[in-house]
Backbone as a ProteinNet text record, in pm:
[ID]
protein_1_A
[PRIMARY]
XXXXXXXXXXXXXXXXXXXXXXXXXXXXXXXXXXXXXXXXXXXXXXXXXXXXXXXXXXXXXXXXXXXXXXXXXXXXXXXXXXXXXXXXXXXXXXXXXXXXXXXXXXXXXXXXXXXXXXXXXXXXXXXXXXXXXXXXXXXXXXXXXXXXXXXXX
[TERTIARY]
82.1	0	87.8	200.1	291.4	349.1	386.5	442.5	338.4	215.1	107.7	85.6	68.4	45.6	168.3	286.5	409.9	426.8	393.6	403.6	306.9	186.5	85.8	110	166.1	186.7	325.6	424	560.9	622.6	564.5	614.2	589.9	697.1	682.9	617.9	641	578.7	428.3	384.5	240.8	180	253.6	205.9	183.7	275.5	260.2	133.6	107.8	-13.1	-139.1	-136.8	-252.5	-279.2	-175.5	-191.7	-238.7	-185.5	-230.7	-379.4	-420.7	-562.5	-648.8	-599.3	-674.3	-694	-588.9	-601.5	-698	-696.1	-789.6	-932	-955.2	-1090.1	-1134.3	-1044.8	-1078.7	-1110.5	-1034.1	-1054.5	-1188.4	-1241.8	-1368.6	-1489.4	-1467.2	-1578.3	-1633.5	-1759.5	-1823.1	-1876.4	-1896.3	-1951.4	-1841	-1853.5	-1750.9	-1771.5	-1866.6	-1894.7	-1816.3	-1708	-1625.2	-1558.8	-1588.6	-1543.5	-1392.3	-1331.7	-1188.7	-1125.4	-1087.7	-1032.8	-912.1	-815.7	-704.5	-750	-846.3	-897.3	-972.5	-1045	-1116.9	-1017.6	-909.6	-806	-741.8	-713	-651.5	-743.1	-872.2	-968	-970.1	-964.4	-962.2	-835.9	-721.4	-595.2	-604	-653.4	-663.1	-755.9	-868.9	-960.7	-899.3	-826.7	-760.7	-652.6	-580.2	-478.6	-545	-656.4	-727.5	-775.9	-832.7	-878.2	-761.6	-649.7	-531.1	-482.4	-478.3	-432.9	-528.2	-657.1	-756.2	-736.5	-715	-691.2	-562.2	-462.3	-333.9	-349.6	-431.3	-452	-526.7	-622.9	-700.8	-630	-522.5	-445.9	-507.2	-446.9	-492.6	-582.9	-657.1	-742.9	-844.7	-902	-1003.1	-943.7	-823.1	-759.3	-729	-686.5	-657.6	-783.2	-897.6	-1021.6	-1061.6	-1020.2	-1059	-943.8	-840.6	-722.3	-753	-847.1	-878.8	-982.7	-1039.2	-1145.9	-1088.5	-1157.8	-1120.1	-1123.8	-1014.8	-1010.9	-1122.2	-1159.1	-1265.3	-1397.5	-1424.2	-1547.3	-1545.1	-1429.5	-1418.6	-1446.1	-1389.4	-1412.4	-1558.7	-1619.5	-1760.1	-1847.9	-1818.6	-1897.8	-1880.7	-1764.2	-1734.9	-1743.3	-1793.1	-1811.9	-1942.2	-1946.7	-2071.5	-2180.8	-2302.6	-2414.9	-2436.9	-2507.9	-2540.3	-2619.7	-2711.9	-2793	-2706.6	-2606.3	-2516.3	-2435.7	-2387.2	-2310.2	-2397.7	-2519.3	-2611.9	-2642.7	-2668.9	-2697.6	-2580.6	-2458.6	-2341.3	-2321	-2349.6	-2339.1	-2443	-2564.2	-2668.9	-2630.8	-2572.5	-2529	-2420	-2326.2	-2221	-2280	-2375	-2439.2	-2514.6	-2582.1	-2653.1	-2555.1	-2440.8	-2339.6	-2285.3	-2259	-2211.5	-2313.1	-2439.8	-2544.9	-2550.2	-2533.3	-2534.6	-2420.1	-2302.2	-2186.8	-2208.8	-2262.2	-2288.1	-2391.9	-2483.2	-2589.8	-2543.5	-2424.6	-2373.3	-2342.9	-2352.8	-2306.3	-2158.5	-2116.4	-1982	-1871.4	-1877.1	-1771.1	-1770.3	-1888.7	-1897.6	-1847.4	-1882.5	-1836.6	-1684.4	-1627.6	-1482.5	-1413.6	-1460.8	-1401.1	-1417.4	-1535.6	-1562.6	-1467.9	-1452.6	-1366.5	-1220.4	-1177.5	-1038.4	-1010.7	-1105.7	-1083.7	-1104.5	-1220	-1258.4	-1200.1	-1183.1	-1130.2	-980.5	-932	-789.1	-710.5	-781.1	-714.4	-638	-672.3	-604.4	-640.8	-547.2	-572.1	-648.2	-700.3	-769.1	-674.7	-547.6	-449.7	-426.5	-416	-395.9	-517	-636.5	-757.8	-766	-731.3	-733.6	-636.8	-518.8	-419.5	-468.5	-535.2	-581.3	-704.4	-796.9	-924.5	-932.8	-846.5	-853.7	-959.7	-1018.6	-1120.6	-1055.3	-1126.7	-1079.2	-1108.4	-1042.5	-1066.4	-1211.7	-1267.1	-1407.8	-1499.9	-1470.3	-1552.6	-1538.1	-1418.4	-1394.8	-1477.3	-1473.5	-1550.9	-1700	-1745.7	-1887.3	-1926	-1842.4	-1870.8	-1868.1	-1771.8	-1763.7	-1887.7	-1929.5	-2047.3	-2170.6	-2190.1	-2305.9	-2301.5	-2183.9	-2170.1	-2199	-2146.3	-2168.7	-2317.1	-2382.1	-2524.2	-2607.2	-2575	-2648.7	-2629.5	-2507	-2480.2	-2550.3	-2546.7	-2614.2	-2763.3	-2824.2	-2967.9	-3002.6	-2921	-2948.9	-2917.4	-2833.5	-2794.5	-2870.9	-2966.5	-3034.1	-3102.9	-3144.2	-3209.4	-3109.3	-2980.1	-2877.4	-2798.9	-2847.8	-2776.8	-2815.5
-117.8	0	125.9	117.4	231.9	260	153.6	172.9	233.2	183	234.2	383.2	419.9	560.2	644.4	591.6	664.4	693.3	593.8	614	722.2	719.1	813.8	954.6	965.8	1096.6	1153.6	1064.6	1111	1162.6	1124.4	1172.1	1061.8	1005.8	891.1	928.5	1050.7	1093.1	1107.2	1167.3	1179	1040.4	950.9	815.1	743.4	762.5	700.1	749.7	879.6	936.4	879.4	867.4	814.2	670.1	588.4	446.6	432.2	513.2	507.9	543.1	646.9	685.4	572.4	504.8	393.3	281.3	248	143.4	184.6	312.5	361.3	344.9	379.5	366.4	221.2	133.6	-9	-60.5	-15.1	-61	-15.6	94.5	145	85.4	6.7	-56.3	-168.9	-159.4	-259.1	-378.2	-359.5	-464.9	-565.4	-685.2	-787.9	-871.2	-833.8	-913.3	-866.4	-797.2	-752.7	-875.8	-900.4	-1023.1	-1028.5	-915.4	-913.4	-794.7	-812.2	-700.1	-631	-703.5	-632	-541.4	-588.5	-505.6	-385	-405.9	-296.7	-191.8	-237.5	-146.1	-71.2	-140.4	-77.3	31.1	4	101.4	225.2	204	317.1	399.4	333	405	488.3	429.3	502.3	622.8	604.8	716.8	826.5	788.3	888.3	963.2	892	957.2	1059.7	1020.2	1112.6	1235.6	1213.4	1325.5	1417.8	1356.8	1434.8	1517.6	1455.8	1527.1	1641	1616.6	1719.6	1838.6	1808.6	1915.3	1990.3	1915.6	1977.8	2076.2	2037.6	2124.9	2252.9	2240.9	2359.4	2441.6	2387.9	2459.7	2443	2508.8	2499.6	2616.8	2668	2784	2756.1	2637.6	2606.3	2609.7	2558	2561.4	2704	2787.5	2926.5	2999.9	2969	3034.2	3005.2	2890.5	2848.4	2856.6	2931.2	2935.7	2987.4	3080	3135.4	3055.6	2954.6	2877.2	2762.6	2727.6	2613.8	2486.5	2409.1	2289.1	2189.2	2177.4	2083.5	2127.9	2257.3	2310.6	2290.2	2314.2	2297.9	2153.5	2057.6	1915.7	1881.3	1930.2	1901.8	1952.4	2071.4	2129.3	2053.5	1993.1	1929.3	1776.8	1722.9	1578.5	1540.2	1422.7	1381.1	1357.5	1382	1360.6	1210.2	1176.7	1036.3	979.8	1058.3	1013.6	982.1	1066.6	1045.4	915.9	893.3	771.4	648.5	652	538.7	516.1	624.3	613.3	549.4	592.4	537.7	390.7	350.7	209.1	126.8	179.4	109.3	98.4	203.1	203.5	98.4	89	-11.5	-152.2	-173	-304	-338	-239.8	-263.1	-297.9	-229.8	-260.2	-402.3	-439.7	-575.9	-678.4	-653.8	-745.3	-749.8	-633.9	-629.7	-713.5	-700	-777.4	-926.8	-960.9	-1101.9	-1163.7	-1081.4	-1134.1	-1160.2	-1115.5	-1135.2	-1282.8	-1326.5	-1461.1	-1474.4	-1593.6	-1616.5	-1558.6	-1582.8	-1537.2	-1384.6	-1325.4	-1179.5	-1116.6	-1177.2	-1126.9	-1133.2	-1245.1	-1261.1	-1153.9	-1135	-1036.3	-895.8	-865.7	-734.1	-705.9	-801	-782.1	-767.3	-850.3	-840.3	-704.3	-653.6	-526.5	-406.1	-400.7	-279.4	-270.5	-382	-377.5	-401.3	-493.3	-523.7	-442.3	-380.6	-296.5	-372.8	-500	-579.2	-527.8	-541.7	-504.8	-618.2	-590.1	-694.2	-810.6	-777.7	-883.1	-972	-911.4	-989.6	-1077.4	-1021.8	-1099.9	-1215	-1188.1	-1292.4	-1405.2	-1369.5	-1470.7	-1553.9	-1489.3	-1559	-1645.4	-1595.8	-1665.4	-1747.7	-1718	-1788.2	-1730.9	-1618.7	-1555.3	-1465.4	-1444.6	-1349.5	-1207.7	-1110.9	-972.1	-932.9	-983	-952.7	-1009.8	-1130.3	-1190.9	-1112.5	-1066.9	-986.6	-858.5	-792.2	-669.4	-696.4	-807.8	-843.6	-866.9	-939.2	-964.3	-834	-748.2	-619.6	-534.7	-531.6	-453.9	-506	-635.8	-694.5	-666.4	-677.8	-653.3	-507	-416.4	-273.9	-238.4	-294.1	-265.6	-323.4	-443.4	-505.2	-425.3	-385.5	-305.5	-170.7	-110.5	18.6	4.8	-99.1	-119.6	-146	-225.6	-258	-141.7	-49.5	63.3	191.1	184.7	306.2	383.6	317.2	386.3	463.1	444.2	508.1	613.4	659.2	765	900.6
0	0	0	74.2	76.1	-62.1	-132.1	-266.4	-359.4	-351	-435.5	-409.8	-283.8	-249.2	-283	-256.2	-286.1	-434.2	-518.3	-663	-709.6	-656.9	-702.6	-648.9	-529.3	-467.3	-492.8	-508.2	-525.7	-396.7	-283.5	-154.1	-51.8	1.8	92.4	225	273.6	400.2	385	275.5	250.2	230.3	165.1	142.3	275.3	370.3	502.2	570.5	560.7	620.9	556.6	425	352.1	393.4	396.8	430.8	575.3	663.6	803.4	811.9	741.6	740.2	683.4	580.6	521.4	623.1	696.3	797.4	908.7	945.1	1046.8	996.2	871.6	815.5	808.5	768.8	763.4	903.4	1002	1139.4	1195.8	1144.5	1196.1	1125.6	1021.8	951	1037.7	1066.5	1152.4	1073.2	945.1	860.5	827.7	876.6	858.1	731.7	646.7	527.5	405.6	425.3	312.8	253.3	127	61.4	43.6	11.7	-17.5	54.6	182.2	259.4	195.4	135.6	72.4	-42.5	-121.1	-230.4	-174.7	-66.9	-0.8	48.7	110.9	160.1	43.8	-64.4	-182.2	-238.2	-243.5	-292.8	-203.1	-73.5	19.9	-0.8	-16.2	-38.3	-166.3	-273.2	-400.6	-386.2	-317.8	-299.3	-213.1	-109.3	-24.9	-102	-186.6	-270	-361.9	-424.5	-513.9	-437.4	-319.5	-237.4	-201.8	-165.4	-128.6	-247.3	-364	-483.2	-518.8	-501.4	-527.6	-432.4	-305	-207.3	-238.6	-281.6	-313.7	-430.1	-530.6	-646.7	-608.4	-519.6	-481	-375.8	-320.7	-219.5	-82.1	11.8	149.6	184.8	88.4	112.1	221.8	223	323.8	463.9	479.6	610.5	653.1	558.4	590.8	635.7	575.4	611.2	755.7	805.7	939.6	1039.5	1005.3	1090.6	1230.7	1242.1	1373.1	1449.4	1388.4	1451.2	1533.5	1640.4	1723.8	1638.3	1633.2	1549.6	1582	1709.9	1746.3	1685.1	1688.1	1627.1	1476.1	1414.8	1270.2	1231	1306.5	1277.6	1296.7	1404	1431.5	1317.2	1267.2	1158.4	1027.3	1006.8	879.2	884	992.3	1001.9	933.7	873.7	809.1	913.2	872.1	962.7	981.9	1086.1	1113.1	996.2	943.3	830.2	709.5	686.4	572.6	590.3	710.5	738.3	717.9	769.3	753.7	605.8	533.9	391.7	316.9	347.1	278.9	312.7	435.4	472.2	397.5	388.1	313.2	166.1	114.6	-24.4	-48.1	44.8	34.8	41.6	130.7	141.4	12.9	-45.6	-171.1	-282.3	-283.8	-385	-366.5	-241.1	-213.7	-261.6	-235.8	-280.8	-433.5	-497.3	-643.3	-699.8	-642.2	-689.7	-663.8	-546.9	-514.8	-607.1	-659.5	-745.2	-889	-922.9	-1058.7	-1083.7	-1208.8	-1241.1	-1204.3	-1170	-1116.1	-1205.3	-1333.9	-1423.9	-1435.4	-1446.1	-1453.2	-1323.7	-1210.9	-1080.7	-1073.1	-1116.9	-1113.2	-1198.4	-1320.2	-1411	-1353.3	-1301.7	-1243.3	-1126.7	-1037.1	-920	-961.9	-1055.2	-1101.2	-1164.4	-1241.6	-1311.1	-1220	-1154.3	-1081.7	-940.9	-873.8	-737.7	-731.9	-815.5	-813.5	-916.3	-1011	-1109.2	-1216.2	-1236.1	-1338.6	-1477.8	-1569.9	-1708.8	-1776	-1895.8	-1971.6	-2002.4	-2032.2	-2060.8	-1938.4	-1821.3	-1698.7	-1668.9	-1690.1	-1666.7	-1766.4	-1890.9	-1993.6	-1958.4	-1911.3	-1873.9	-1755.6	-1662.6	-1542	-1567.3	-1650.1	-1668.2	-1795.4	-1892.4	-2019.7	-2112.9	-2076.7	-2159.7	-2263.9	-2373.7	-2473.9	-2425	-2487.2	-2447.9	-2474.8	-2582.9	-2614.1	-2506	-2461	-2355	-2224.8	-2196.9	-2075.7	-2082.5	-2196.6	-2212.2	-2197.8	-2252.1	-2241.7	-2096.1	-2021.1	-1879.7	-1798.8	-1828.2	-1758.7	-1786.4	-1912.9	-1949.6	-1876.1	-1878.1	-1809.6	-1659.6	-1600.2	-1456.7	-1424.9	-1504.4	-1480.6	-1494.9	-1595.3	-1614.7	-1500.1	-1456.6	-1345.9	-1217.5	-1189.2	-1068.7	-1078.3	-1195.4	-1213.5	-1186.8	-1242.2	-1223.6	-1077.8	-1010	-871.7	-776.2	-821.5	-736.9	-770.9	-862	-908	-796.7	-688.9	-577.8	-490.8	-514.1	-431	-506.1	-616.9	-692.3	-644.1
[MASK]
+++++++++++++++++++++++++++++++++++++++++++++++++++++++++++++++++++++++++++++++++++++++++++++++++++++++++++++++++++++++++++++++++++++++++++++++++++++++++

């Protein structure tokens, strides 16, 4: 995870912070039905890296605006609401159910591509499928997940 974050950020100290935050987030997840914890952790690291890069591009203007404010108050104001947390957990559970409902081969291809970040060539080597078949399985999986997740958009 450190190498992944380090490559994307170009800064080993920032990468350490990102990976530590990812582990903290994983540790706070109460739902134990995560099918692939390493892939879940990798996804969290990638999302945190993206968030960090986005903040870096916009600068620290938001922090400067709140420089005179009590940090505890600032955190309280910017924490997600209980409703938002519950909604996001329900959304994650719905996504897990959508992935579980996929046919076995489509689920395998979807997980290898979207969660593990494998290329079509790597998936083809692992599964023995053609690139066209991989694309077909990915398309079907994406459409099924989209349809099952439509209430959470």
